[in-house]
N, CA and C atoms as an extended XYZ file, in Angstrom:
423
Properties=species:S:1:pos:R:3:atomname:S:1:resname:S:1:resid:I:1 pbc="F F F"
N       -23.691       -9.676      -19.351 N   MET     1
C       -22.880      -10.188      -20.211 CA  MET     1
C       -21.196      -10.762      -19.521 C   MET     1
N       -21.176      -11.492      -19.117 N   PRO     2
C       -20.072      -11.911      -19.186 CA  PRO     2
C       -18.254      -11.404      -19.657 C   PRO     2
N       -18.867      -11.670      -20.585 N   LEU     3
C       -17.587      -11.330      -21.899 CA  LEU     3
C       -17.272       -9.891      -22.068 C   LEU     3
N       -18.451       -9.482      -22.087 N   ASN     4
C       -18.533       -7.763      -22.065 CA  ASN     4
C       -17.788       -6.994      -20.824 C   ASN     4
N       -17.743       -7.776      -19.439 N   THR     5
C       -17.268       -7.643      -18.313 CA  THR     5
C       -16.477       -7.698      -18.467 C   THR     5
N       -15.536       -9.395      -18.810 N   ILE     6
C       -14.048       -9.664      -18.786 CA  ILE     6
C       -13.547       -8.417      -19.292 C   ILE     6
N       -13.688       -8.133      -20.849 N   LEU     7
C       -13.472       -7.427      -21.565 CA  LEU     7
C       -13.409       -6.121      -20.936 C   LEU     7
N       -14.362       -5.416      -20.376 N   LEU     8
C       -13.706       -3.786      -19.865 CA  LEU     8
C       -12.646       -3.986      -18.053 C   LEU     8
N       -13.612       -5.345      -17.868 N   GLY     9
C       -12.501       -5.201      -16.837 CA  GLY     9
C       -10.409       -5.940      -17.260 C   GLY     9
N       -10.652       -6.263      -18.320 N   LEU    10
C        -9.234       -5.859      -18.662 CA  LEU    10
C        -8.628       -4.897      -18.573 C   LEU    10
N        -9.739       -3.792      -19.576 N   LEU    11
C        -9.494       -2.783      -20.103 CA  LEU    11
C        -9.032       -1.490      -18.922 C   LEU    11
N        -9.761       -1.528      -17.849 N   CYS    12
C       -10.049       -0.444      -16.896 CA  CYS    12
C        -8.821       -1.524      -16.003 C   CYS    12
N        -8.170       -2.906      -15.356 N   SER    13
C        -6.889       -2.960      -15.402 CA  SER    13
C        -5.734       -2.058      -15.746 C   SER    13
N        -6.109       -2.356      -16.940 N   PHE    14
C        -4.543       -2.150      -17.718 CA  PHE    14
C        -4.548       -0.138      -17.887 C   PHE    14
N        -5.555        0.514      -18.206 N   LEU    15
C        -5.822        1.925      -17.540 CA  LEU    15
C        -5.101        1.917      -16.541 C   LEU    15
N        -5.803        1.627      -15.545 N   TYR    16
C        -4.757        1.909      -13.775 CA  TYR    16
C        -4.116        1.629      -13.696 C   TYR    16
N        -3.195        0.785      -13.952 N   THR    17
C        -2.477       -0.179      -13.841 CA  THR    17
C        -0.890        1.254      -14.933 C   THR    17
N        -1.404        1.096      -15.695 N   GLU    18
C        -0.717        2.501      -16.236 CA  GLU    18
C        -0.741        3.658      -15.903 C   GLU    18
N        -1.461        4.150      -15.804 N   MET    19
C        -1.670        5.899      -14.874 CA  MET    19
C        -1.465        6.051      -13.794 C   MET    19
N        -1.145        4.734      -12.920 N   THR    20
C        -0.813        4.449      -11.390 CA  THR    20
C         0.350        4.041      -11.400 C   THR    20
N         0.867        3.326      -11.899 N   GLY    21
C         2.216        2.560      -11.248 CA  GLY    21
C         1.647        1.478      -10.735 C   GLY    21
N         0.956        0.631      -10.532 N   PHE    22
C        -0.056        0.030       -9.526 CA  PHE    22
C        -0.740       -1.445       -9.927 C   PHE    22
N        -0.746       -2.110       -9.198 N   ASN    23
C        -1.217       -3.164      -10.022 CA  ASN    23
C        -2.623       -3.196       -8.521 C   ASN    23
N        -4.128       -3.559       -9.595 N   PRO    24
C        -4.892       -3.123       -8.618 CA  PRO    24
C        -5.419       -4.910       -7.805 C   PRO    24
N        -4.695       -5.652       -7.732 N   GLY    25
C        -4.694       -6.718       -6.978 CA  GLY    25
C        -4.307       -7.683       -8.049 C   GLY    25
N        -4.424       -7.633       -9.159 N   GLY    26
C        -4.146       -9.001      -10.425 CA  GLY    26
C        -4.433       -8.619      -11.201 C   GLY    26
N        -4.628       -8.456      -12.529 N   ILE    27
C        -5.456       -8.134      -13.305 CA  ILE    27
C        -6.874       -9.094      -13.604 C   ILE    27
N        -6.613       -9.920      -12.795 N   ILE    28
C        -8.325      -10.787      -13.083 CA  ILE    28
C        -8.762      -10.868      -11.958 C   ILE    28
N        -8.731      -10.050      -10.263 N   VAL    29
C        -8.957       -9.978       -9.160 CA  VAL    29
C        -9.882       -8.749       -9.646 C   VAL    29
N       -10.088       -7.310       -9.981 N   PRO    30
C       -11.620       -6.434      -10.049 CA  PRO    30
C       -12.228       -7.367      -11.258 C   PRO    30
N       -12.242       -8.166      -11.969 N   ILE    31
C       -12.860       -8.926      -12.877 CA  ILE    31
C       -13.429       -9.959      -12.702 C   ILE    31
N       -13.047      -10.695      -11.582 N   TYR    32
C       -14.080      -11.288      -10.727 CA  TYR    32
C       -14.873      -11.076      -10.158 C   TYR    32
N       -14.465       -9.691       -8.787 N   PHE    33
C       -15.396       -9.173       -7.896 CA  PHE    33
C       -16.364       -8.326       -8.931 C   PHE    33
N       -16.201       -7.639       -9.859 N   ALA    34
C       -17.089       -7.300      -11.052 CA  ALA    34
C       -18.204       -8.487      -11.290 C   ALA    34
N       -18.103       -8.779      -11.805 N   LEU    35
C       -18.646      -10.189      -12.077 CA  LEU    35
C       -19.896      -10.799      -11.029 C   LEU    35
N       -18.913      -10.383       -9.893 N   SER    36
C       -19.470      -11.043       -8.177 CA  SER    36
C       -20.417       -9.902       -7.087 C   SER    36
N       -20.510       -8.690       -8.255 N   ILE    37
C       -21.119       -7.383       -7.539 CA  ILE    37
C       -22.010       -7.743       -6.452 C   ILE    37
N       -22.839       -8.828       -7.320 N   ASP    38
C       -24.285       -8.633       -7.001 CA  ASP    38
C       -24.150       -9.746       -5.566 C   ASP    38
N       -23.237       -9.704       -5.246 N   GLN    39
C       -22.853      -10.927       -3.882 CA  GLN    39
C       -21.988      -10.279       -3.127 C   GLN    39
N       -22.378       -9.556       -2.403 N   PRO    40
C       -21.240       -9.246       -1.430 CA  PRO    40
C       -20.731      -10.186       -0.035 C   PRO    40
N       -21.899      -11.408       -0.159 N   VAL    41
C       -21.698      -12.064        1.270 CA  VAL    41
C       -20.031      -13.167        0.632 C   VAL    41
N       -19.696      -13.185       -0.659 N   GLN    42
C       -18.680      -14.392       -1.446 CA  GLN    42
C       -17.558      -13.027       -1.418 C   GLN    42
N       -18.323      -11.932       -2.239 N   LEU    43
C       -16.823      -10.958       -2.205 CA  LEU    43
C       -16.529      -10.795       -0.351 C   LEU    43
N       -17.180      -10.451        0.476 N   LEU    44
C       -16.384      -10.620        1.681 CA  LEU    44
C       -15.807      -11.661        1.752 C   LEU    44
N       -16.286      -13.080        1.795 N   ALA    45
C       -15.464      -14.671        2.120 CA  ALA    45
C       -14.182      -14.146        1.144 C   ALA    45
N       -14.204      -13.588       -0.280 N   MET    46
C       -12.755      -13.604       -0.925 CA  MET    46
C       -12.107      -12.375       -0.091 C   MET    46
N       -12.198      -11.715        0.440 N   LEU    47
C       -11.565      -10.945        0.961 CA  LEU    47
C       -11.144      -11.413        2.598 C   LEU    47
N       -11.939      -11.999        2.770 N   ILE    48
C       -11.085      -12.745        4.413 CA  ILE    48
C       -10.442      -14.247        3.978 C   ILE    48
N       -10.852      -14.588        3.038 N   VAL    49
C        -9.802      -16.009        2.783 CA  VAL    49
C        -8.418      -14.996        2.249 C   VAL    49
N        -8.627      -13.893        1.516 N   ALA    50
C        -6.849      -13.213        0.996 CA  ALA    50
C        -6.267      -13.034        2.177 C   ALA    50
N        -6.869      -11.891        3.630 N   PHE    51
C        -6.435      -11.884        4.247 CA  PHE    51
C        -5.558      -13.114        5.301 C   PHE    51
N        -6.721      -14.226        5.227 N   LEU    52
C        -6.189      -15.314        6.203 CA  LEU    52
C        -4.948      -16.282        5.456 C   LEU    52
N        -4.885      -15.701        3.885 N   THR    53
C        -3.749      -16.516        3.197 CA  THR    53
C        -2.662      -15.752        3.425 C   THR    53
N        -2.581      -14.295        2.952 N   TRP    54
C        -1.526      -13.444        3.878 CA  TRP    54
C        -1.281      -13.134        5.026 C   TRP    54
N        -1.988      -13.587        5.968 N   GLY    55
C        -2.036      -14.366        7.234 CA  GLY    55
C        -0.870      -15.178        7.691 C   GLY    55
N        -1.216      -16.813        7.143 N   ILE    56
C        -0.399      -17.868        7.062 CA  ILE    56
C         1.067      -17.405        6.177 C   ILE    56
N         1.074      -17.071        5.071 N   PHE    57
C         2.195      -16.782        4.488 CA  PHE    57
C         2.784      -16.301        5.402 C   PHE    57
N         2.677      -14.622        6.094 N   SER    58
C         3.612      -14.021        6.833 CA  SER    58
C         4.232      -15.055        8.026 C   SER    58
N         3.555      -15.617        8.398 N   ILE    59
C         3.993      -16.316        9.594 CA  ILE    59
C         4.624      -17.878        8.512 C   ILE    59
N         4.850      -18.056        7.926 N   ALA    60
C         5.548      -19.415        7.190 CA  ALA    60
C         6.713      -19.142        6.553 C   ALA    60
N         6.909      -17.601        6.188 N   ARG    61
C         7.768      -17.528        5.240 CA  ARG    61
C         9.346      -17.353        6.536 C   ARG    61
N         9.162      -17.109        7.846 N   GLN    62
C         9.763      -17.339        8.796 CA  GLN    62
C        10.710      -18.360        8.884 C   GLN    62
N         9.955      -19.610        8.481 N   TRP    63
C        10.589      -20.567        8.161 CA  TRP    63
C        11.159      -21.439        7.260 C   TRP    63
N        10.442      -21.079        5.551 N   TRP    64
C        10.231      -21.427        4.420 CA  TRP    64
C        11.223      -20.335        3.782 C   TRP    64
N        11.946      -21.073        2.742 N   ILE    65
C        12.175      -19.971        1.464 CA  ILE    65
C        10.892      -19.456        0.390 C   ILE    65
N        10.681      -18.786        0.985 N   LEU    66
C         9.332      -18.026        0.155 CA  LEU    66
C         9.462      -17.143       -1.052 C   LEU    66
N         9.420      -16.651       -1.940 N   PHE    67
C         9.831      -16.010       -2.992 CA  PHE    67
C         9.452      -16.173       -4.582 C   PHE    67
N         9.274      -15.213       -5.072 N   GLY    68
C         9.115      -15.468       -6.291 CA  GLY    68
C         7.893      -16.447       -6.644 C   GLY    68
N         7.934      -17.653       -7.738 N   ARG    69
C         7.511      -18.608       -8.331 CA  ARG    69
C         6.815      -19.304       -6.609 C   ARG    69
N         8.173      -19.909       -6.112 N   ARG    70
C         7.686      -20.338       -4.211 CA  ARG    70
C         6.652      -19.965       -3.646 C   ARG    70
N         6.634      -18.191       -3.627 N   ARG    71
C         5.540      -17.309       -3.024 CA  ARG    71
C         3.894      -17.639       -3.665 C   ARG    71
N         4.204      -17.121       -4.796 N   PHE    72
C         3.302      -17.447       -5.575 CA  PHE    72
C         2.510      -18.968       -5.517 C   PHE    72
N         3.490      -19.626       -6.036 N   VAL    73
C         2.245      -20.733       -5.767 CA  VAL    73
C         1.767      -21.498       -4.384 C   VAL    73
N         3.130      -21.239       -3.702 N   PHE    74
C         2.632      -21.152       -2.284 CA  PHE    74
C         0.762      -20.305       -1.637 C   PHE    74
N         0.791      -19.257       -2.053 N   LEU    75
C        -0.609      -18.041       -1.776 CA  LEU    75
C        -1.612      -18.717       -2.765 C   LEU    75
N        -1.291      -19.417       -3.942 N   LEU    76
C        -2.209      -20.171       -4.315 CA  LEU    76
C        -2.906      -21.241       -3.720 C   LEU    76
N        -2.201      -22.233       -3.284 N   CYS    77
C        -2.672      -23.304       -2.897 CA  CYS    77
C        -3.198      -23.111       -1.737 C   CYS    77
N        -2.669      -22.115       -0.660 N   VAL    78
C        -2.947      -21.875        1.236 CA  VAL    78
C        -4.760      -21.264        0.682 C   VAL    78
N        -4.615      -20.237        0.031 N   SER    79
C        -5.776      -19.809       -0.940 CA  SER    79
C        -7.342      -20.512       -0.958 C   SER    79
N        -6.598      -21.776       -1.985 N   GLY    80
C        -7.529      -23.384       -2.313 CA  GLY    80
C        -7.794      -23.716       -1.071 C   GLY    80
N        -6.852      -23.970       -0.781 N   PHE    81
C        -7.478      -24.995        1.115 CA  PHE    81
C        -8.004      -24.109        1.989 C   PHE    81
N        -7.687      -23.091        1.716 N   CYS    82
C        -8.508      -22.260        2.917 CA  CYS    82
C        -9.903      -21.701        2.751 C   CYS    82
N       -10.302      -21.924        0.832 N   SER    83
C       -11.407      -21.408       -0.079 CA  SER    83
C       -12.737      -22.857        0.654 C   SER    83
N       -11.590      -24.228        0.467 N   LEU    84
C       -12.302      -25.161        0.753 CA  LEU    84
C       -12.759      -25.342        1.804 C   LEU    84
N       -11.957      -25.137        3.110 N   LEU    85
C       -12.039      -25.255        4.093 CA  LEU    85
C       -13.201      -24.296        4.582 C   LEU    85
N       -13.310      -23.354        4.132 N   LEU    86
C       -14.774      -22.383        4.191 CA  LEU    86
C       -15.645      -23.010        3.514 C   LEU    86
N       -15.665      -24.111        2.182 N   LEU    87
C       -16.811      -24.590        1.787 CA  LEU    87
C       -17.210      -25.270        2.144 C   LEU    87
N       -16.698      -26.266        3.345 N   GLN    88
C       -17.367      -26.505        4.446 CA  GLN    88
C       -17.985      -26.128        5.260 C   GLN    88
N       -17.533      -25.375        5.961 N   VAL    89
C       -18.205      -24.311        6.718 CA  VAL    89
C       -19.141      -23.892        6.721 C   VAL    89
N       -19.011      -23.035        5.456 N   PHE    90
C       -19.995      -21.931        5.435 CA  PHE    90
C       -20.557      -22.140        3.611 C   PHE    90
N       -20.989      -23.448        3.388 N   PRO    91
C       -21.220      -23.784        1.859 CA  PRO    91
C       -21.880      -22.861        0.913 C   PRO    91
N       -22.730      -22.364        1.655 N   GLN    92
C       -23.572      -20.834        0.634 CA  GLN    92
C       -22.592      -19.849        0.440 C   GLN    92
N       -21.642      -19.545        0.900 N   LEU    93
C       -20.289      -18.242        0.048 CA  LEU    93
C       -20.109      -19.134       -1.078 C   LEU    93
N       -19.990      -20.113       -1.856 N   PHE    94
C       -19.004      -20.201       -2.786 CA  PHE    94
C       -20.192      -21.769       -3.606 C   PHE    94
N       -21.089      -20.867       -4.447 N   PRO    95
C       -22.464      -22.176       -5.020 CA  PRO    95
C       -21.322      -22.449       -5.971 C   PRO    95
N       -21.595      -23.993       -6.367 N   LEU    96
C       -20.520      -24.182       -7.598 CA  LEU    96
C       -21.298      -24.319       -8.912 C   LEU    96
N       -22.759      -24.288       -8.304 N   HIS    97
C       -23.363      -23.762       -9.829 CA  HIS    97
C       -22.925      -22.391      -10.537 C   HIS    97
N       -22.298      -21.711      -10.408 N   GLN    98
C       -21.515      -20.609      -11.003 CA  GLN    98
C       -20.829      -20.482      -11.465 C   GLN    98
N       -20.711      -19.834      -12.800 N   PRO    99
C       -19.813      -20.021      -13.785 CA  PRO    99
C       -18.457      -19.583      -13.028 C   PRO    99
N       -16.975      -19.946      -13.554 N   LEU   100
C       -16.167      -19.445      -13.554 CA  LEU   100
C       -16.014      -19.811      -11.420 C   LEU   100
N       -16.407      -20.702      -10.972 N   SER   101
C       -16.701      -20.382       -9.443 CA  SER   101
C       -15.287      -21.352       -9.066 C   SER   101
N       -14.778      -21.946       -9.656 N   ILE   102
C       -13.246      -22.691       -9.364 CA  ILE   102
C       -12.203      -21.478       -9.205 C   ILE   102
N       -12.274      -20.857      -10.237 N   ILE   103
C       -11.204      -19.884      -10.326 CA  ILE   103
C       -11.837      -18.822       -9.431 C   ILE   103
N       -12.497      -18.755       -9.017 N   GLY   104
C       -13.214      -17.704       -7.549 CA  GLY   104
C       -12.603      -18.419       -6.250 C   GLY   104
N       -11.599      -19.903       -6.230 N   TRP   105
C       -11.009      -20.161       -4.892 CA  TRP   105
C        -9.237      -19.441       -5.287 C   TRP   105
N        -8.809      -19.405       -6.111 N   MET   106
C        -7.556      -18.896       -6.622 CA  MET   106
C        -7.528      -17.143       -6.847 C   MET   106
N        -8.515      -16.729       -7.137 N   ILE   107
C        -8.421      -14.700       -6.592 CA  ILE   107
C        -7.902      -14.676       -5.124 C   ILE   107
N        -8.589      -15.177       -4.185 N   PRO   108
C        -7.683      -14.800       -2.501 CA  PRO   108
C        -6.020      -15.094       -2.721 C   PRO   108
N        -5.555      -15.559       -3.370 N   GLY   109
C        -4.281      -16.355       -3.662 CA  GLY   109
C        -3.400      -15.286       -4.266 C   GLY   109
N        -4.274      -14.742       -5.272 N   ILE   110
C        -3.719      -13.382       -6.220 CA  ILE   110
C        -3.535      -12.338       -5.799 C   ILE   110
N        -4.641      -12.194       -4.736 N   LEU   111
C        -4.836      -10.571       -4.052 CA  LEU   111
C        -3.870      -10.921       -3.038 C   LEU   111
N        -3.735      -11.990       -1.937 N   ALA   112
C        -2.742      -11.722       -1.109 CA  ALA   112
C        -1.434      -11.760       -1.539 C   ALA   112
N        -0.724      -12.576       -3.160 N   ASN   113
C         0.118      -11.859       -3.350 CA  ASN   113
C         0.430      -10.173       -3.517 C   ASN   113
N        -0.619       -9.903       -4.218 N   SER   114
C        -0.225       -8.309       -5.120 CA  SER   114
C        -0.181       -7.605       -2.812 C   SER   114
N        -1.049       -8.368       -2.019 N   PHE   115
C        -0.480       -7.389       -0.653 CA  PHE   115
C         0.610       -7.370       -0.200 C   PHE   115
N         1.628       -8.614       -0.588 N   GLU   116
C         2.249       -9.085       -0.031 CA  GLU   116
C         3.569       -8.038       -0.982 C   GLU   116
N         3.354       -8.222       -2.291 N   LYS   117
C         4.097       -7.146       -2.917 CA  LYS   117
C         3.612       -5.732       -3.226 C   LYS   117
N         2.775       -4.915       -3.164 N   GLN   118
C         3.037       -3.538       -2.727 CA  GLN   118
C         1.970       -2.959       -1.789 C   GLN   118
N         1.671       -4.070       -0.807 N   GLY   119
C         0.939       -3.321        0.664 CA  GLY   119
C        -0.728       -3.718        0.534 C   GLY   119
N        -1.291       -3.476        1.621 N   VAL   120
C        -2.723       -4.149        1.643 CA  VAL   120
C        -3.330       -2.579        1.232 C   VAL   120
N        -3.281       -1.437        1.915 N   PHE   121
C        -3.902       -0.436        1.023 CA  PHE   121
C        -3.833       -0.104       -0.560 C   PHE   121
N        -2.644        0.106       -0.801 N   VAL   122
C        -2.659        0.250       -2.320 CA  VAL   122
C        -3.093       -1.096       -3.087 C   VAL   122
N        -3.539       -2.329       -2.636 N   SER   123
C        -4.029       -3.129       -3.563 CA  SER   123
C        -5.870       -3.162       -3.168 C   SER   123
N        -5.676       -2.850       -2.207 N   LEU   124
C        -7.194       -2.914       -1.971 CA  LEU   124
C        -7.736       -1.452       -2.679 C   LEU   124
N        -7.416       -0.521       -2.636 N   SER   125
C        -7.724        0.691       -3.275 CA  SER   125
C        -7.746        0.542       -4.664 C   SER   125
N        -6.815       -0.033       -5.685 N   GLY   126
C        -7.222       -0.258       -6.979 CA  GLY   126
C        -7.982       -0.972       -6.728 C   GLY   126
N        -7.795       -2.635       -5.989 N   LEU   127
C        -9.562       -3.125       -6.464 CA  LEU   127
C       -10.560       -2.236       -6.714 C   LEU   127
N       -11.254       -1.876       -4.989 N   PHE   128
C       -12.128       -1.549       -5.125 CA  PHE   128
C       -12.466       -0.199       -6.719 C   PHE   128
N       -11.464        0.775       -7.086 N   ILE   129
C       -12.039        1.344       -8.001 CA  ILE   129
C       -11.835        1.029       -9.235 C   ILE   129
N       -11.116       -0.380       -9.753 N   VAL   130
C       -11.019       -0.970      -10.611 CA  VAL   130
C       -12.970       -1.617      -11.091 C   VAL   130
N       -12.876       -2.634       -9.697 N   THR   131
C       -14.303       -3.154       -9.476 CA  THR   131
C       -15.287       -2.402      -10.076 C   THR   131
N       -15.676       -1.033       -9.053 N   ALA   132
C       -16.722       -0.229       -9.311 CA  ALA   132
C       -16.443        0.692      -10.489 C   ALA   132
N       -15.002        0.942      -11.424 N   SER   133
C       -15.044        1.322      -12.517 CA  SER   133
C       -15.580        0.043      -13.777 C   SER   133
N       -15.017       -0.931      -13.639 N   THR   134
C       -16.132       -1.908      -14.588 CA  THR   134
C       -17.001       -2.607      -14.455 C   THR   134
N       -17.836       -2.531      -13.428 N   SER   135
C       -18.827       -2.719      -12.834 CA  SER   135
C       -20.163       -1.503      -13.095 C   SER   135
N       -19.684       -0.130      -13.160 N   MET   136
C       -20.345        0.791      -13.970 CA  MET   136
C       -20.177        1.252      -15.391 C   MET   136
N       -19.344        1.002      -15.998 N   LEU   137
C       -18.895        0.493      -17.535 CA  LEU   137
C       -20.170       -0.310      -18.071 C   LEU   137
N       -20.045       -1.404      -17.147 N   ASP   138
C       -20.718       -2.507      -17.752 CA  ASP   138
C       -21.774       -2.576      -17.588 C   ASP   138
N       -22.526       -1.831      -17.098 N   ARG   139
C       -24.214       -0.980      -16.787 CA  ARG   139
C       -24.192       -0.462      -18.183 C   ARG   139
N       -23.564        0.562      -18.207 N   LEU   140
C       -23.352        1.437      -19.358 CA  LEU   140
C       -23.900        0.961      -20.460 C   LEU   140
N       -22.931       -0.094      -20.979 N   VAL   141
C       -22.951       -1.097      -22.362 CA  VAL   141
C       -23.579       -2.275      -22.759 C   VAL   141
């Protein structure tokens, strides 16, 4: 049930942040990953788009002043563009019939923002821990 997963994911994300002081890639990113746990190709595609978005940002910040809200909006826009581009090349990665599929286009941008703020290792570690916790708790409930 998506509502159970969402609520458990929020709780797991909050507890992880409180216990470690680190953000698990964004509050909603582990929730979306937990909802998509049975689609590993889609999860891999989101990770690829997140790294691509982060790489484009790393190049763009050399010429543009990108910080705060500008950085976040830039990352979301690049993430959406890269997701749409990937959708054109590999349409099976982002099925449109799925609930919350539009949000999935923005998830890599939120994750790339976390990469920029606290580093790739810290972000991905938290993401995987909270996603696994949410998924396991969801199966128990």
